[in-house]
Backbone as XML, in Angstrom:
<?xml version="1.0"?>
<chain id="A" units="angstrom">
  <residue number="1" name="UNK">
    <atom name="N" x="-12.098" y="-6.699" z="10.024"/>
    <atom name="CA" x="-11.837" y="-6.774" z="8.566"/>
    <atom name="C" x="-10.690" y="-6.600" z="8.401"/>
  </residue>
  <residue number="2" name="UNK">
    <atom name="N" x="-9.973" y="-7.686" z="7.648"/>
    <atom name="CA" x="-8.881" y="-7.980" z="7.007"/>
    <atom name="C" x="-8.463" y="-6.854" z="5.950"/>
  </residue>
  <residue number="3" name="UNK">
    <atom name="N" x="-6.797" y="-6.355" z="6.336"/>
    <atom name="CA" x="-6.041" y="-5.885" z="5.327"/>
    <atom name="C" x="-5.036" y="-6.686" z="4.982"/>
  </residue>
  <residue number="4" name="UNK">
    <atom name="N" x="-4.324" y="-6.226" z="3.880"/>
    <atom name="CA" x="-3.492" y="-7.098" z="3.608"/>
    <atom name="C" x="-2.158" y="-6.290" z="3.184"/>
  </residue>
  <residue number="5" name="UNK">
    <atom name="N" x="-0.962" y="-6.114" z="4.053"/>
    <atom name="CA" x="0.244" y="-5.639" z="4.017"/>
    <atom name="C" x="1.423" y="-6.737" z="3.561"/>
  </residue>
  <residue number="6" name="UNK">
    <atom name="N" x="2.079" y="-6.255" z="2.544"/>
    <atom name="CA" x="3.006" y="-7.222" z="1.877"/>
    <atom name="C" x="4.309" y="-6.362" z="1.869"/>
  </residue>
  <residue number="7" name="UNK">
    <atom name="N" x="5.615" y="-6.996" z="2.052"/>
    <atom name="CA" x="6.858" y="-6.682" z="1.485"/>
    <atom name="C" x="6.733" y="-7.245" z="0.437"/>
  </residue>
  <residue number="8" name="UNK">
    <atom name="N" x="6.577" y="-6.850" z="-0.723"/>
    <atom name="CA" x="6.805" y="-7.201" z="-2.086"/>
    <atom name="C" x="8.250" y="-7.475" z="-2.986"/>
  </residue>
  <residue number="9" name="UNK">
    <atom name="N" x="8.920" y="-6.939" z="-2.604"/>
    <atom name="CA" x="10.184" y="-6.721" z="-2.757"/>
    <atom name="C" x="10.290" y="-6.614" z="-4.328"/>
  </residue>
  <residue number="10" name="UNK">
    <atom name="N" x="9.547" y="-5.676" z="-5.047"/>
    <atom name="CA" x="9.428" y="-5.436" z="-6.361"/>
    <atom name="C" x="8.053" y="-5.805" z="-6.910"/>
  </residue>
  <residue number="11" name="UNK">
    <atom name="N" x="7.234" y="-5.170" z="-7.712"/>
    <atom name="CA" x="6.008" y="-5.808" z="-8.392"/>
    <atom name="C" x="6.125" y="-6.002" z="-9.894"/>
  </residue>
  <residue number="12" name="UNK">
    <atom name="N" x="7.458" y="-5.950" z="-10.080"/>
    <atom name="CA" x="7.316" y="-5.837" z="-11.751"/>
    <atom name="C" x="7.278" y="-7.167" z="-12.218"/>
  </residue>
  <residue number="13" name="UNK">
    <atom name="N" x="7.376" y="-8.580" z="-11.369"/>
    <atom name="CA" x="7.537" y="-9.452" z="-11.517"/>
    <atom name="C" x="6.065" y="-10.302" z="-11.900"/>
  </residue>
  <residue number="14" name="UNK">
    <atom name="N" x="6.008" y="-11.048" z="-13.183"/>
    <atom name="CA" x="4.764" y="-11.742" z="-12.960"/>
    <atom name="C" x="4.062" y="-12.645" z="-11.877"/>
  </residue>
  <residue number="15" name="UNK">
    <atom name="N" x="5.151" y="-13.305" z="-11.330"/>
    <atom name="CA" x="5.094" y="-14.381" z="-10.650"/>
    <atom name="C" x="4.692" y="-13.589" z="-9.551"/>
  </residue>
  <residue number="16" name="UNK">
    <atom name="N" x="4.938" y="-12.327" z="-8.971"/>
    <atom name="CA" x="4.515" y="-11.649" z="-7.605"/>
    <atom name="C" x="3.090" y="-10.740" z="-7.900"/>
  </residue>
  <residue number="17" name="UNK">
    <atom name="N" x="2.809" y="-10.352" z="-8.841"/>
    <atom name="CA" x="1.708" y="-9.962" z="-9.349"/>
    <atom name="C" x="0.524" y="-11.019" z="-9.170"/>
  </residue>
  <residue number="18" name="UNK">
    <atom name="N" x="0.839" y="-12.512" z="-9.731"/>
    <atom name="CA" x="-0.216" y="-13.559" z="-9.607"/>
    <atom name="C" x="-0.175" y="-14.010" z="-8.142"/>
  </residue>
  <residue number="19" name="UNK">
    <atom name="N" x="0.924" y="-13.565" z="-7.486"/>
    <atom name="CA" x="0.705" y="-14.198" z="-6.118"/>
    <atom name="C" x="-0.344" y="-13.212" z="-5.402"/>
  </residue>
  <residue number="20" name="UNK">
    <atom name="N" x="0.003" y="-12.000" z="-5.745"/>
    <atom name="CA" x="-0.468" y="-10.910" z="-4.820"/>
    <atom name="C" x="-2.104" y="-10.958" z="-5.509"/>
  </residue>
  <residue number="21" name="UNK">
    <atom name="N" x="-2.213" y="-11.663" z="-6.847"/>
    <atom name="CA" x="-3.928" y="-11.435" z="-7.239"/>
    <atom name="C" x="-4.375" y="-12.543" z="-6.390"/>
  </residue>
  <residue number="22" name="UNK">
    <atom name="N" x="-3.930" y="-13.750" z="-5.811"/>
    <atom name="CA" x="-4.287" y="-14.856" z="-5.298"/>
    <atom name="C" x="-4.764" y="-14.409" z="-3.606"/>
  </residue>
  <residue number="23" name="UNK">
    <atom name="N" x="-3.665" y="-13.688" z="-3.399"/>
    <atom name="CA" x="-3.895" y="-13.428" z="-1.746"/>
    <atom name="C" x="-5.285" y="-12.376" z="-1.776"/>
  </residue>
  <residue number="24" name="UNK">
    <atom name="N" x="-5.284" y="-11.810" z="-2.802"/>
    <atom name="CA" x="-6.618" y="-10.647" z="-2.673"/>
    <atom name="C" x="-7.899" y="-11.602" z="-3.105"/>
  </residue>
  <residue number="25" name="UNK">
    <atom name="N" x="-7.772" y="-12.388" z="-3.753"/>
    <atom name="CA" x="-8.945" y="-13.148" z="-4.196"/>
    <atom name="C" x="-9.448" y="-13.610" z="-3.152"/>
  </residue>
  <residue number="26" name="UNK">
    <atom name="N" x="-8.156" y="-14.769" z="-2.257"/>
    <atom name="CA" x="-8.589" y="-15.393" z="-0.959"/>
    <atom name="C" x="-9.119" y="-14.705" z="0.283"/>
  </residue>
  <residue number="27" name="UNK">
    <atom name="N" x="-8.550" y="-13.470" z="0.565"/>
    <atom name="CA" x="-9.145" y="-12.646" z="1.628"/>
    <atom name="C" x="-10.062" y="-11.377" z="1.352"/>
  </residue>
  <residue number="28" name="UNK">
    <atom name="N" x="-10.159" y="-10.937" z="0.253"/>
    <atom name="CA" x="-10.914" y="-9.833" z="-0.337"/>
    <atom name="C" x="-10.660" y="-8.720" z="0.604"/>
  </residue>
  <residue number="29" name="UNK">
    <atom name="N" x="-9.562" y="-8.270" z="1.092"/>
    <atom name="CA" x="-9.197" y="-7.109" z="1.673"/>
    <atom name="C" x="-9.855" y="-5.750" z="1.249"/>
  </residue>
  <residue number="30" name="UNK">
    <atom name="N" x="-10.167" y="-4.884" z="2.095"/>
    <atom name="CA" x="-10.687" y="-3.478" z="1.592"/>
    <atom name="C" x="-9.859" y="-2.540" z="1.278"/>
  </residue>
  <residue number="31" name="UNK">
    <atom name="N" x="-8.512" y="-2.836" z="1.681"/>
    <atom name="CA" x="-7.549" y="-2.216" z="1.890"/>
    <atom name="C" x="-5.855" y="-3.153" z="1.496"/>
  </residue>
  <residue number="32" name="UNK">
    <atom name="N" x="-5.270" y="-2.550" z="0.886"/>
    <atom name="CA" x="-3.753" y="-3.180" z="0.540"/>
    <atom name="C" x="-2.524" y="-2.157" z="0.676"/>
  </residue>
  <residue number="33" name="UNK">
    <atom name="N" x="-1.673" y="-2.582" z="1.506"/>
    <atom name="CA" x="-0.194" y="-1.657" z="1.479"/>
    <atom name="C" x="0.795" y="-2.404" z="0.993"/>
  </residue>
  <residue number="34" name="UNK">
    <atom name="N" x="1.437" y="-1.888" z="0.025"/>
    <atom name="CA" x="2.615" y="-2.873" z="-0.345"/>
    <atom name="C" x="3.761" y="-2.178" z="-0.137"/>
  </residue>
  <residue number="35" name="UNK">
    <atom name="N" x="4.510" y="-2.762" z="0.331"/>
    <atom name="CA" x="6.231" y="-1.850" z="0.676"/>
    <atom name="C" x="6.997" y="-2.328" z="-0.205"/>
  </residue>
  <residue number="36" name="UNK">
    <atom name="N" x="7.983" y="-1.600" z="-0.617"/>
    <atom name="CA" x="9.246" y="-1.741" z="-1.754"/>
    <atom name="C" x="8.692" y="-2.154" z="-2.908"/>
  </residue>
  <residue number="37" name="UNK">
    <atom name="N" x="7.653" y="-1.663" z="-3.442"/>
    <atom name="CA" x="7.281" y="-1.718" z="-4.986"/>
    <atom name="C" x="8.255" y="-1.832" z="-5.948"/>
  </residue>
  <residue number="38" name="UNK">
    <atom name="N" x="9.518" y="-0.725" z="-5.676"/>
    <atom name="CA" x="10.016" y="-0.383" z="-6.877"/>
    <atom name="C" x="9.937" y="0.191" z="-8.018"/>
  </residue>
  <residue number="39" name="UNK">
    <atom name="N" x="8.576" y="0.455" z="-8.150"/>
    <atom name="CA" x="7.654" y="0.931" z="-9.169"/>
    <atom name="C" x="7.215" y="2.421" z="-8.976"/>
  </residue>
  <residue number="40" name="UNK">
    <atom name="N" x="7.309" y="2.914" z="-10.149"/>
    <atom name="CA" x="6.727" y="4.269" z="-10.067"/>
    <atom name="C" x="5.209" y="4.288" z="-10.150"/>
  </residue>
  <residue number="41" name="UNK">
    <atom name="N" x="4.430" y="5.534" z="-9.813"/>
    <atom name="CA" x="3.166" y="5.401" z="-9.873"/>
    <atom name="C" x="2.271" y="5.065" z="-11.081"/>
  </residue>
  <residue number="42" name="UNK">
    <atom name="N" x="2.607" y="5.592" z="-12.008"/>
    <atom name="CA" x="2.141" y="5.246" z="-13.428"/>
    <atom name="C" x="2.162" y="3.893" z="-13.560"/>
  </residue>
  <residue number="43" name="UNK">
    <atom name="N" x="2.954" y="3.047" z="-13.246"/>
    <atom name="CA" x="3.099" y="1.480" z="-13.563"/>
    <atom name="C" x="2.805" y="0.779" z="-12.643"/>
  </residue>
  <residue number="44" name="UNK">
    <atom name="N" x="2.795" y="1.209" z="-11.304"/>
    <atom name="CA" x="1.847" y="0.451" z="-10.076"/>
    <atom name="C" x="0.280" y="0.708" z="-10.502"/>
  </residue>
  <residue number="45" name="UNK">
    <atom name="N" x="-0.203" y="1.865" z="-11.043"/>
    <atom name="CA" x="-1.752" y="2.114" z="-11.259"/>
    <atom name="C" x="-2.418" y="0.890" z="-12.127"/>
  </residue>
  <residue number="46" name="UNK">
    <atom name="N" x="-2.059" y="0.391" z="-13.332"/>
    <atom name="CA" x="-2.237" y="-1.017" z="-14.008"/>
    <atom name="C" x="-2.125" y="-1.704" z="-13.510"/>
  </residue>
  <residue number="47" name="UNK">
    <atom name="N" x="-1.452" y="-2.284" z="-12.404"/>
    <atom name="CA" x="-1.639" y="-3.485" z="-11.766"/>
    <atom name="C" x="-2.860" y="-3.517" z="-10.298"/>
  </residue>
  <residue number="48" name="UNK">
    <atom name="N" x="-2.925" y="-2.091" z="-10.071"/>
    <atom name="CA" x="-3.853" y="-1.905" z="-8.932"/>
    <atom name="C" x="-5.258" y="-1.988" z="-9.392"/>
  </residue>
  <residue number="49" name="UNK">
    <atom name="N" x="-5.586" y="-1.291" z="-10.984"/>
    <atom name="CA" x="-6.803" y="-1.483" z="-11.702"/>
    <atom name="C" x="-7.243" y="-3.079" z="-11.601"/>
  </residue>
  <residue number="50" name="UNK">
    <atom name="N" x="-6.140" y="-3.815" z="-12.380"/>
    <atom name="CA" x="-6.310" y="-4.956" z="-12.356"/>
    <atom name="C" x="-6.808" y="-5.938" z="-11.370"/>
  </residue>
  <residue number="51" name="UNK">
    <atom name="N" x="-6.218" y="-5.762" z="-10.131"/>
    <atom name="CA" x="-6.840" y="-6.290" z="-8.980"/>
    <atom name="C" x="-8.150" y="-5.750" z="-8.286"/>
  </residue>
  <residue number="52" name="UNK">
    <atom name="N" x="-8.583" y="-4.767" z="-9.107"/>
    <atom name="CA" x="-10.025" y="-4.424" z="-8.762"/>
    <atom name="C" x="-10.155" y="-3.003" z="-7.336"/>
  </residue>
  <residue number="53" name="UNK">
    <atom name="N" x="-9.073" y="-2.232" z="-7.450"/>
    <atom name="CA" x="-9.392" y="-1.617" z="-6.345"/>
    <atom name="C" x="-9.272" y="-0.166" z="-7.340"/>
  </residue>
  <residue number="54" name="UNK">
    <atom name="N" x="-10.291" y="0.755" z="-6.838"/>
    <atom name="CA" x="-10.782" y="1.364" z="-7.564"/>
    <atom name="C" x="-9.307" y="3.259" z="-6.891"/>
  </residue>
  <residue number="55" name="UNK">
    <atom name="N" x="-8.932" y="3.076" z="-5.611"/>
    <atom name="CA" x="-8.502" y="4.224" z="-4.859"/>
    <atom name="C" x="-7.220" y="3.646" z="-4.517"/>
  </residue>
  <residue number="56" name="UNK">
    <atom name="N" x="-6.245" y="4.892" z="-4.587"/>
    <atom name="CA" x="-4.635" y="4.564" z="-4.421"/>
    <atom name="C" x="-4.372" y="5.742" z="-3.876"/>
  </residue>
  <residue number="57" name="UNK">
    <atom name="N" x="-2.971" y="5.620" z="-2.915"/>
    <atom name="CA" x="-1.808" y="6.495" z="-2.782"/>
    <atom name="C" x="-0.569" y="5.829" z="-2.942"/>
  </residue>
  <residue number="58" name="UNK">
    <atom name="N" x="0.381" y="6.543" z="-3.497"/>
    <atom name="CA" x="1.507" y="6.006" z="-3.832"/>
    <atom name="C" x="2.970" y="6.863" z="-3.364"/>
  </residue>
  <residue number="59" name="UNK">
    <atom name="N" x="3.537" y="6.173" z="-3.136"/>
    <atom name="CA" x="4.757" y="7.023" z="-2.525"/>
    <atom name="C" x="5.969" y="6.494" z="-3.575"/>
  </residue>
  <residue number="60" name="UNK">
    <atom name="N" x="6.851" y="7.178" z="-4.700"/>
    <atom name="CA" x="7.611" y="6.255" z="-5.226"/>
    <atom name="C" x="8.703" y="6.220" z="-4.869"/>
  </residue>
  <residue number="61" name="UNK">
    <atom name="N" x="9.300" y="5.027" z="-5.180"/>
    <atom name="CA" x="10.657" y="4.729" z="-4.735"/>
    <atom name="C" x="11.825" y="5.978" z="-5.042"/>
  </residue>
  <residue number="62" name="UNK">
    <atom name="N" x="12.694" y="5.826" z="-4.183"/>
    <atom name="CA" x="14.158" y="6.875" z="-4.083"/>
    <atom name="C" x="15.015" y="6.024" z="-4.899"/>
  </residue>
  <residue number="63" name="UNK">
    <atom name="N" x="15.241" y="6.310" z="-6.214"/>
    <atom name="CA" x="16.018" y="5.604" z="-7.102"/>
    <atom name="C" x="15.325" y="4.586" z="-7.468"/>
  </residue>
  <residue number="64" name="UNK">
    <atom name="N" x="16.000" y="3.227" z="-7.332"/>
    <atom name="CA" x="15.206" y="2.046" z="-6.833"/>
    <atom name="C" x="15.185" y="1.424" z="-5.745"/>
  </residue>
  <residue number="65" name="UNK">
    <atom name="N" x="15.060" y="1.998" z="-4.644"/>
    <atom name="CA" x="14.656" y="1.568" z="-3.660"/>
    <atom name="C" x="13.484" y="1.671" z="-3.372"/>
  </residue>
  <residue number="66" name="UNK">
    <atom name="N" x="12.725" y="0.835" z="-2.419"/>
    <atom name="CA" x="11.421" y="1.374" z="-1.753"/>
    <atom name="C" x="10.462" y="1.703" z="-2.374"/>
  </residue>
  <residue number="67" name="UNK">
    <atom name="N" x="9.405" y="2.573" z="-2.398"/>
    <atom name="CA" x="8.265" y="2.618" z="-2.741"/>
    <atom name="C" x="6.769" y="2.036" z="-2.176"/>
  </residue>
  <residue number="68" name="UNK">
    <atom name="N" x="6.134" y="3.139" z="-1.733"/>
    <atom name="CA" x="5.273" y="2.175" z="-1.476"/>
    <atom name="C" x="3.774" y="2.684" z="-1.754"/>
  </residue>
  <residue number="69" name="UNK">
    <atom name="N" x="2.892" y="1.666" z="-1.412"/>
    <atom name="CA" x="1.422" y="2.113" z="-2.815"/>
    <atom name="C" x="0.388" y="1.490" z="-1.599"/>
  </residue>
  <residue number="70" name="UNK">
    <atom name="N" x="-0.736" y="2.180" z="-1.155"/>
    <atom name="CA" x="-1.816" y="2.014" z="-0.631"/>
    <atom name="C" x="-3.360" y="2.119" z="-1.475"/>
  </residue>
  <residue number="71" name="UNK">
    <atom name="N" x="-3.804" y="1.048" z="-1.216"/>
    <atom name="CA" x="-4.965" y="0.868" z="-2.658"/>
    <atom name="C" x="-6.073" y="0.514" z="-1.534"/>
  </residue>
  <residue number="72" name="UNK">
    <atom name="N" x="-7.310" y="0.800" z="-1.729"/>
    <atom name="CA" x="-8.902" y="0.804" z="-1.195"/>
    <atom name="C" x="-9.653" y="0.517" z="-1.745"/>
  </residue>
  <residue number="73" name="UNK">
    <atom name="N" x="-10.782" y="-0.258" z="-1.485"/>
    <atom name="CA" x="-11.985" y="-0.028" z="-2.436"/>
    <atom name="C" x="-13.265" y="0.628" z="-1.909"/>
  </residue>
  <residue number="74" name="UNK">
    <atom name="N" x="-14.034" y="0.470" z="-2.234"/>
    <atom name="CA" x="-15.377" y="1.561" z="-2.182"/>
    <atom name="C" x="-16.288" y="1.549" z="-0.873"/>
  </residue>
  <residue number="75" name="UNK">
    <atom name="N" x="-15.492" y="0.554" z="-0.269"/>
    <atom name="CA" x="-16.089" y="0.087" z="1.130"/>
    <atom name="C" x="-15.700" y="0.866" z="2.307"/>
  </residue>
  <residue number="76" name="UNK">
    <atom name="N" x="-14.623" y="1.793" z="1.990"/>
    <atom name="CA" x="-13.442" y="2.222" z="2.990"/>
    <atom name="C" x="-13.376" y="3.762" z="2.526"/>
  </residue>
  <residue number="77" name="UNK">
    <atom name="N" x="-13.447" y="4.999" z="3.457"/>
    <atom name="CA" x="-12.602" y="5.857" z="2.548"/>
    <atom name="C" x="-11.150" y="6.312" z="3.485"/>
  </residue>
  <residue number="78" name="UNK">
    <atom name="N" x="-10.182" y="6.632" z="2.881"/>
    <atom name="CA" x="-9.094" y="6.996" z="3.561"/>
    <atom name="C" x="-8.494" y="8.027" z="3.090"/>
  </residue>
  <residue number="79" name="UNK">
    <atom name="N" x="-8.447" y="8.952" z="4.020"/>
    <atom name="CA" x="-7.532" y="10.612" z="3.766"/>
    <atom name="C" x="-5.960" y="10.363" z="4.133"/>
  </residue>
  <residue number="80" name="UNK">
    <atom name="N" x="-5.163" y="10.471" z="3.521"/>
    <atom name="CA" x="-4.011" y="10.748" z="3.754"/>
    <atom name="C" x="-3.534" y="11.819" z="4.570"/>
  </residue>
  <residue number="81" name="UNK">
    <atom name="N" x="-3.015" y="11.840" z="5.740"/>
    <atom name="CA" x="-2.783" y="12.975" z="6.367"/>
    <atom name="C" x="-1.458" y="13.747" z="6.227"/>
  </residue>
  <residue number="82" name="UNK">
    <atom name="N" x="-0.503" y="12.685" z="6.015"/>
    <atom name="CA" x="1.014" y="12.733" z="6.045"/>
    <atom name="C" x="1.756" y="11.729" z="5.368"/>
  </residue>
  <residue number="83" name="UNK">
    <atom name="N" x="2.335" y="11.884" z="4.696"/>
    <atom name="CA" x="3.724" y="10.812" z="4.152"/>
    <atom name="C" x="5.010" y="11.491" z="3.947"/>
  </residue>
  <residue number="84" name="UNK">
    <atom name="N" x="5.835" y="10.285" z="4.072"/>
    <atom name="CA" x="7.117" y="10.243" z="3.491"/>
    <atom name="C" x="7.605" y="9.064" z="2.721"/>
  </residue>
  <residue number="85" name="UNK">
    <atom name="N" x="8.863" y="8.865" z="2.319"/>
    <atom name="CA" x="9.017" y="7.562" z="1.661"/>
    <atom name="C" x="8.740" y="6.061" z="2.424"/>
  </residue>
  <residue number="86" name="UNK">
    <atom name="N" x="9.216" y="6.386" z="3.737"/>
    <atom name="CA" x="8.832" y="5.184" z="4.563"/>
    <atom name="C" x="7.047" y="5.184" z="5.085"/>
  </residue>
  <residue number="87" name="UNK">
    <atom name="N" x="6.682" y="6.100" z="5.098"/>
    <atom name="CA" x="5.463" y="6.243" z="6.181"/>
    <atom name="C" x="3.992" y="6.664" z="5.272"/>
  </residue>
  <residue number="88" name="UNK">
    <atom name="N" x="3.033" y="6.188" z="5.398"/>
    <atom name="CA" x="1.763" y="6.824" z="4.845"/>
    <atom name="C" x="0.622" y="7.111" z="6.077"/>
  </residue>
  <residue number="89" name="UNK">
    <atom name="N" x="0.226" y="8.325" z="6.834"/>
    <atom name="CA" x="-0.353" y="8.122" z="7.864"/>
    <atom name="C" x="-1.597" y="8.634" z="7.464"/>
  </residue>
  <residue number="90" name="UNK">
    <atom name="N" x="-3.050" y="8.133" z="7.876"/>
    <atom name="CA" x="-4.166" y="8.120" z="7.505"/>
    <atom name="C" x="-5.412" y="8.040" z="8.575"/>
  </residue>
  <residue number="91" name="UNK">
    <atom name="N" x="-6.691" y="8.558" z="8.027"/>
    <atom name="CA" x="-7.841" y="7.977" z="9.017"/>
    <atom name="C" x="-8.346" y="7.055" z="7.973"/>
  </residue>
  <residue number="92" name="UNK">
    <atom name="N" x="-9.111" y="6.319" z="8.416"/>
    <atom name="CA" x="-9.620" y="4.998" z="7.698"/>
    <atom name="C" x="-11.518" y="5.323" z="8.285"/>
  </residue>
  <residue number="93" name="UNK">
    <atom name="N" x="-12.181" y="5.143" z="7.219"/>
    <atom name="CA" x="-13.723" y="5.538" z="7.612"/>
    <atom name="C" x="-14.358" y="4.251" z="7.035"/>
  </residue>
  <residue number="94" name="UNK">
    <atom name="N" x="-14.585" y="3.281" z="7.767"/>
    <atom name="CA" x="-15.362" y="2.071" z="7.647"/>
    <atom name="C" x="-16.892" y="2.507" z="7.367"/>
  </residue>
  <residue number="95" name="UNK">
    <atom name="N" x="-17.306" y="2.820" z="5.959"/>
    <atom name="CA" x="-18.522" y="3.412" z="5.392"/>
    <atom name="C" x="-19.924" y="2.244" z="6.252"/>
  </residue>
  <residue number="96" name="UNK">
    <atom name="N" x="-19.696" y="1.097" z="6.527"/>
    <atom name="CA" x="-20.755" y="-0.025" z="6.768"/>
    <atom name="C" x="-20.979" y="0.547" z="8.052"/>
  </residue>
  <residue number="97" name="UNK">
    <atom name="N" x="-20.192" y="0.953" z="9.061"/>
    <atom name="CA" x="-20.594" y="1.291" z="10.303"/>
    <atom name="C" x="-20.089" y="2.644" z="10.647"/>
  </residue>
  <residue number="98" name="UNK">
    <atom name="N" x="-19.220" y="3.326" z="9.751"/>
    <atom name="CA" x="-19.236" y="4.937" z="10.108"/>
    <atom name="C" x="-18.117" y="5.220" z="11.081"/>
  </residue>
  <residue number="99" name="UNK">
    <atom name="N" x="-17.528" y="4.037" z="11.474"/>
    <atom name="CA" x="-16.690" y="3.982" z="12.432"/>
    <atom name="C" x="-15.403" y="4.583" z="11.763"/>
  </residue>
  <residue number="100" name="UNK">
    <atom name="N" x="-14.286" y="5.618" z="12.407"/>
    <atom name="CA" x="-13.217" y="6.129" z="11.706"/>
    <atom name="C" x="-12.150" y="5.574" z="12.608"/>
  </residue>
  <residue number="101" name="UNK">
    <atom name="N" x="-10.903" y="5.300" z="12.197"/>
    <atom name="CA" x="-9.834" y="5.006" z="12.943"/>
    <atom name="C" x="-8.081" y="5.523" z="12.372"/>
  </residue>
  <residue number="102" name="UNK">
    <atom name="N" x="-7.465" y="5.571" z="13.205"/>
    <atom name="CA" x="-6.313" y="5.896" z="12.392"/>
    <atom name="C" x="-5.244" y="5.018" z="11.987"/>
  </residue>
  <residue number="103" name="UNK">
    <atom name="N" x="-4.770" y="4.821" z="10.805"/>
    <atom name="CA" x="-4.150" y="4.361" z="10.035"/>
    <atom name="C" x="-2.595" y="4.658" z="9.985"/>
  </residue>
  <residue number="104" name="UNK">
    <atom name="N" x="-1.658" y="4.003" z="10.496"/>
    <atom name="CA" x="-0.364" y="4.332" z="9.697"/>
    <atom name="C" x="0.406" y="3.136" z="9.365"/>
  </residue>
  <residue number="105" name="UNK">
    <atom name="N" x="0.517" y="3.377" z="7.935"/>
    <atom name="CA" x="1.229" y="2.261" z="7.374"/>
    <atom name="C" x="2.806" y="2.406" z="6.847"/>
  </residue>
  <residue number="106" name="UNK">
    <atom name="N" x="3.512" y="1.838" z="7.864"/>
    <atom name="CA" x="4.712" y="1.988" z="7.794"/>
    <atom name="C" x="5.623" y="0.998" z="7.206"/>
  </residue>
  <residue number="107" name="UNK">
    <atom name="N" x="7.047" y="1.561" z="6.858"/>
    <atom name="CA" x="8.213" y="0.369" z="5.982"/>
    <atom name="C" x="9.383" y="1.197" z="6.803"/>
  </residue>
  <residue number="108" name="UNK">
    <atom name="N" x="9.608" y="0.413" z="7.706"/>
    <atom name="CA" x="10.979" y="1.022" z="8.419"/>
    <atom name="C" x="12.258" y="0.893" z="7.631"/>
  </residue>
  <residue number="109" name="UNK">
    <atom name="N" x="13.008" y="1.793" z="7.647"/>
    <atom name="CA" x="13.916" y="2.463" z="7.023"/>
    <atom name="C" x="15.119" y="1.258" z="7.261"/>
  </residue>
  <residue number="110" name="UNK">
    <atom name="N" x="15.762" y="0.910" z="5.989"/>
    <atom name="CA" x="16.382" y="-0.515" z="6.182"/>
    <atom name="C" x="18.115" y="0.101" z="6.474"/>
  </residue>
  <residue number="111" name="UNK">
    <atom name="N" x="18.266" y="1.578" z="6.606"/>
    <atom name="CA" x="19.480" y="1.868" z="6.518"/>
    <atom name="C" x="19.732" y="2.363" z="8.211"/>
  </residue>
  <residue number="112" name="UNK">
    <atom name="N" x="20.930" y="1.884" z="8.789"/>
    <atom name="CA" x="21.227" y="1.850" z="9.935"/>
    <atom name="C" x="21.194" y="3.596" z="10.284"/>
  </residue>
  <residue number="113" name="UNK">
    <atom name="N" x="21.863" y="4.175" z="9.581"/>
    <atom name="CA" x="22.365" y="5.544" z="10.056"/>
    <atom name="C" x="20.840" y="6.427" z="9.968"/>
  </residue>
  <residue number="114" name="UNK">
    <atom name="N" x="19.854" y="5.858" z="9.375"/>
    <atom name="CA" x="18.757" y="6.557" z="9.378"/>
    <atom name="C" x="17.724" y="6.220" z="10.690"/>
  </residue>
  <residue number="115" name="UNK">
    <atom name="N" x="17.959" y="5.212" z="11.282"/>
    <atom name="CA" x="16.949" y="4.264" z="12.185"/>
    <atom name="C" x="16.470" y="5.116" z="13.467"/>
  </residue>
  <residue number="116" name="UNK">
    <atom name="N" x="17.820" y="5.603" z="13.688"/>
    <atom name="CA" x="17.286" y="6.886" z="14.832"/>
    <atom name="C" x="16.528" y="7.896" z="14.502"/>
  </residue>
  <residue number="117" name="UNK">
    <atom name="N" x="17.008" y="8.454" z="13.658"/>
    <atom name="CA" x="15.844" y="9.307" z="12.996"/>
    <atom name="C" x="14.102" y="9.220" z="12.703"/>
  </residue>
  <residue number="118" name="UNK">
    <atom name="N" x="14.403" y="7.797" z="12.361"/>
    <atom name="CA" x="13.133" y="7.650" z="11.968"/>
    <atom name="C" x="12.527" y="7.176" z="13.135"/>
  </residue>
</chain>
């Protein structure tokens, strides 16, 4: 099973959205994790729906930095257990097989002073 994880460095650009759409079309992942979206949940939901994903969990950016977004289709069930601005910890149930795995979707902090704590 292929999952798409992308440090998109801002999802507001049409160029970025088109590139993401091509990746999703080519690989057809059941889940997509985007880092550094720099967008609030209400803005990113429109992009997610356009890409064909019904489910999501978003962590809004802090100011204009960061932002995480996890999207998934109906072939998997994802339950978010814990989240921070740099981490979404979850369980993933693959419906076809019934297998359940733990998924930690991480974007490490870019700030040197926070790295030890992270």
